[in-house]
C-alpha positions as CSV (number, residue, x, y, z in Angstrom):
1,M,-0.5,0.5,-0.3
2,S,1.8,3.5,-1.0
3,L,1.6,6.1,1.5
4,E,0.1,8.5,-1.3
5,L,-3.5,6.9,-0.4
6,F,-2.5,8.7,2.9
7,S,-2.9,12.9,4.3
8,D,0.0,14.1,6.7
9,N,-2.7,14.0,8.9
10,E,-3.7,11.0,8.7
11,I,0.2,9.7,8.7
12,R,0.3,11.8,11.8
13,E,-2.7,10.4,13.6
14,E,-1.4,7.4,12.6
15,F,1.9,7.7,14.2
16,K,0.5,8.9,17.4
17,R,-2.1,6.4,17.5
18,R,0.8,3.4,17.8
19,Y,4.0,5.4,19.7
20,T,2.6,8.1,22.5
21,I,1.8,5.9,26.0
22,P,-1.2,6.8,27.2
23,E,-1.5,8.5,31.4
24,G,-1.2,5.4,33.7
25,M,1.2,3.5,31.2
26,S,4.7,3.2,32.3
27,I,7.8,4.7,30.2
28,N,10.1,1.8,30.8
29,G,13.5,3.1,29.1
30,S,15.1,5.0,26.5
31,K,13.5,4.7,23.7
32,S,9.8,4.1,24.8
33,A,10.5,8.0,26.4
34,A,11.4,9.4,23.1
35,D,8.7,7.7,21.3
36,H,6.5,9.0,23.8
37,L,7.9,12.3,23.0
38,I,8.1,12.8,19.1
39,S,4.6,11.5,18.8
40,F,3.4,14.3,20.9
41,A,5.0,16.9,19.6
42,S,3.9,15.3,15.9
43,G,0.4,17.4,16.8
44,F,3.0,20.9,16.8
45,V,1.5,22.4,13.8
46,D,3.7,25.6,14.3
47,E,7.2,25.9,13.7
48,V,8.1,26.9,17.5
49,E,10.1,25.8,20.2
50,H,8.4,23.6,22.8
51,F,9.1,22.8,26.0
52,M,7.7,19.2,27.3
53,V,7.4,17.6,30.8
54,V,6.5,14.1,31.1
55,F,5.1,13.9,35.3
56,L,6.0,10.4,36.4
57,T,5.1,7.7,39.9
58,N,8.1,6.5,40.9
59,K,7.2,3.7,38.9
60,H,7.1,5.4,35.6
61,T,4.0,5.3,35.5
62,I,2.9,8.9,32.8
63,I,1.0,11.2,35.1
64,K,0.4,13.9,32.5
65,T,3.0,15.4,29.5
66,E,1.9,18.8,29.4
67,V,4.3,21.4,27.1
68,L,5.5,24.3,29.7
69,S,6.3,27.1,26.8
70,K,5.7,28.0,23.6
71,G,9.2,30.1,22.4
72,S,10.0,31.2,18.3
73,I,11.8,28.8,15.6
74,S,14.9,28.8,17.7
75,A,14.1,29.7,21.6
76,T,11.7,29.1,24.6
77,T,11.7,30.5,27.8
78,V,10.8,28.0,30.7
79,F,12.1,29.6,34.5
80,P,12.8,26.6,36.2
81,R,9.8,27.8,39.2
82,E,7.5,26.8,37.3
83,I,9.2,23.1,35.9
84,I,9.0,22.9,39.6
85,K,5.3,24.4,40.8
86,K,3.8,21.9,37.6
87,V,5.8,18.9,40.1
88,L,4.8,19.4,43.1
89,E,0.6,20.3,41.6
90,Y,0.1,16.8,39.7
91,D,3.3,15.2,43.0
92,A,5.1,13.3,40.7
93,N,7.7,11.7,42.1
94,A,10.3,11.7,38.6
95,V,9.8,13.7,35.4
96,I,11.5,14.0,31.6
97,L,12.4,17.4,29.8
98,A,12.5,17.9,26.6
99,H,12.0,20.1,23.9
100,N,12.4,20.0,19.8
101,H,14.2,22.4,18.0
102,P,12.6,23.3,14.6
103,S,15.1,24.2,12.6
104,G,16.4,20.2,13.6
105,T,19.9,21.4,14.3
106,L,20.6,18.6,17.4
107,K,23.4,20.6,18.6
108,P,22.9,22.0,22.5
109,S,22.0,25.5,22.7
110,N,23.4,27.8,25.3
111,P,20.4,28.0,27.0
112,D,19.7,24.4,26.7
113,I,23.1,24.0,28.9
114,N,22.2,27.1,31.2
115,I,18.2,25.2,32.0
116,K,20.2,21.4,31.5
117,Q,22.7,22.6,34.4
118,S,20.4,25.2,36.4
119,E,21.8,25.0,40.2
120,I,17.6,25.9,41.4
121,L,16.3,22.0,38.9
122,Q,19.4,20.4,40.2
123,R,19.4,20.7,43.6
124,E,15.0,20.8,43.8
125,L,14.7,17.9,41.1
126,S,17.4,15.5,40.8
127,P,16.7,13.2,42.4
128,R,13.0,12.7,40.3
129,C,15.0,13.2,36.5
130,C,15.7,10.1,34.4
131,Q,18.5,10.2,32.9
132,Y,16.7,8.3,29.9
């Protein structure tokens, strides 16, 4: 069967159906985490950066996957206190932090590195951040 028979939207929806892990189900490794986030981000129709967080239980069951910040084509701003507020709101035991690069570059920018090295996030979330 040729993909030409399907619209872009139909292909995107099928991809999301296959790879998005529903709330209440577990992420069991880096591949399932990546598949989940890629499928979650496949619904973004605007060409801007989105900062996403997957909130998890202590057994890595998904509580919620959410966009915390939406920016421009090359940047998005996220404040550590906003992440911590959401972690407390959902009573999450673990989190996965991610964002897309609409430009297609895989190299982390200086702001990417800065948020990862944030003293507040390291102190408050370090035990809760999943290293997939």
